[in-house]
C-alpha positions in Angstrom: -23.8 -14.6 -21.3 -22.9 -11.3 -19.6 -21.4 -8.6 -21.7 -18.1 -7.8 -19.7 -17.3 -4.3 -20.3 -13.8 -4.1 -18.1 -11.9 -6.9 -17.1 -9.8 -6.6 -13.7 -7.2 -9.9 -14.0 -5.7 -10.5 -10.8 -2.7 -12.0 -10.4 -0.3 -13.2 -8.2 2.9 -14.1 -10.8 2.9 -18.4 -9.9 3.3 -20.3 -12.8 -0.4 -20.0 -12.8 -0.3 -16.5 -13.5 0.2 -17.1 -17.5 -2.9 -19.6 -17.8 -5.3 -16.8 -15.5 -4.7 -14.1 -18.0 -4.6 -15.9 -21.2 -8.7 -16.5 -19.8 -9.1 -12.6 -19.1 -7.5 -12.0 -21.9 -9.6 -14.8 -23.8 -12.7 -13.2 -22.2 -12.3 -9.6 -22.9 -11.5 -10.6 -26.6 -15.1 -12.3 -27.2 -16.7 -9.3 -25.5 -14.5 -6.7 -26.7 -13.9 -5.5 -23.0 -11.2 -3.2 -22.1 -9.1 -5.1 -19.2 -6.9 -4.0 -16.3 -4.1 -6.0 -14.4 -3.9 -5.6 -10.4 -1.3 -7.5 -8.3 -1.0 -7.0 -4.5 2.3 -7.9 -2.9 0.8 -9.5 0.1 4.0 -9.3 3.2 4.3 -11.6 6.2 7.3 -9.1 8.1 9.3 -11.7 10.1 9.4 -11.5 13.8 12.4 -8.6 13.7 13.5 -7.6 17.1 12.4 -4.5 17.4 15.6 -3.3 18.8 18.1 -3.4 16.1 17.8 -0.8 14.0 16.5 -1.5 10.1 19.0 -0.5 7.5 16.4 2.6 5.7 17.8 1.3 2.6 16.1 -2.1 2.9 12.6 -1.3 2.0 11.7 -4.9 1.1 8.0 -3.7 0.3 9.2 -0.6 -1.9 11.6 -3.1 -4.0 8.5 -5.8 -4.1 6.6 -3.5 -5.5 8.7 -2.5 -8.1 9.7 -5.8 -9.2 6.3 -6.4 -9.7 5.6 -3.2 -11.7 8.6 -4.4 -14.2 6.7 -8.0 -13.9 3.2 -6.8 -14.2 4.2 -4.5 -17.5 6.1 -7.7 -18.6 2.7 -10.0 -18.5 0.9 -7.4 -20.5 3.5 -7.0 -23.5 3.1 -10.7 -23.5 -0.4 -11.3 -23.5 -1.2 -8.6 -26.1 -2.6 -6.0 -23.4 0.0 -3.2 -24.0 -3.4 -1.0 -23.1 -4.9 -2.7 -20.0 -3.9 -0.7 -17.2 -1.6 -1.9 -15.0 -1.9 -1.5 -10.7 0.6 -2.4 -8.3 0.2 -2.3 -4.4 0.4 -3.5 -1.0 -2.0 -4.9 1.6 -4.5 -7.2 1.9 -5.0 -8.9 -2.0 -8.5 -9.2 -1.3 -9.6 -6.0 -0.1 -7.1 -4.6 -2.7 -9.1 -6.2 -5.3 -12.5 -5.7 -4.2 -11.3 -2.0 -3.8 -9.9 -1.3 -7.5 -13.1 -3.2 -8.7 -15.1 -0.7 -7.5 -13.0 2.0 -8.2 -12.3 1.3 -11.8 -16.3 -0.1 -12.7 -14.8 -3.7 -13.5 -17.8 -6.2 -14.0 -15.7 -9.5 -14.1 -12.3 -10.3 -11.8 -10.7 -13.3 -13.2 -8.2 -14.8 -10.7 -6.9 -18.1 -9.6 -9.3 -20.5 -7.4 -6.3 -21.8 -4.7 -3.0 -22.8 -4.5 -0.8 -25.6 -2.8 1.9 -24.3 -1.0 3.9 -21.4 0.5 2.2 -17.9 -1.2 0.1 -20.0 -3.2 -2.1 -20.6 0.0 -2.8 -17.1 -0.1 -4.2 -17.4 -3.4 -7.1 -19.7 -2.0 -8.3 -17.1 0.7 -7.6 -14.5 -1.8 -10.0 -16.3 -4.4 -12.9 -16.8 -1.3 -12.7 -13.3 -0.2 -13.2 -11.9 -3.5 -15.6 -14.4 -3.9 -17.7 -13.5 -1.2 -17.4 -8.9 -1.7 -16.9 -8.4 -4.8 -19.0 -5.8 -6.7 -19.3 -7.9 -9.6 -19.3 -11.4 -11.3 -15.9 -13.5 -10.4 -14.7 -15.8 -12.6 -12.2 -18.3 -10.5 -9.8 -19.8 -12.9 -9.1 -24.1 -11.0 -5.5 -24.1 -10.9 -3.3 -26.7 -9.8 -3.3 -30.3 -10.8 -5.7 -31.6 -13.3 -6.8 -34.5 -14.5 -7.0 -35.5 -17.7 
């Protein structure tokens, strides 16, 4: 088994986030590894007529990032990861996660393996993209219905 030194846990704030974080934290404890947390805001901009002015105060991406920063801090506190570095950005989740893993020299990425509907569908695509591009090991935590 690898001796991980820096684990990057990628979350999307779906209900499965708690299990993904728990698994990443457990591996960090077993290996004495430091932990970083990341959330990437992926926005699908709805069709908006370009001839209508968009009020300046409606910066949806900025608001989503601010909300994600608060949520990521709360998640870190809940899981006893107060010292974990937290990263929130917007863009392509798979690209941002891989780039961050390279930048911080993570040797393991922990994320969810698939989704069921809505925004969770992105997670399946994200996990696959990260798996094939990552500079390190990837643990894809199976999310969704499980059989006993």
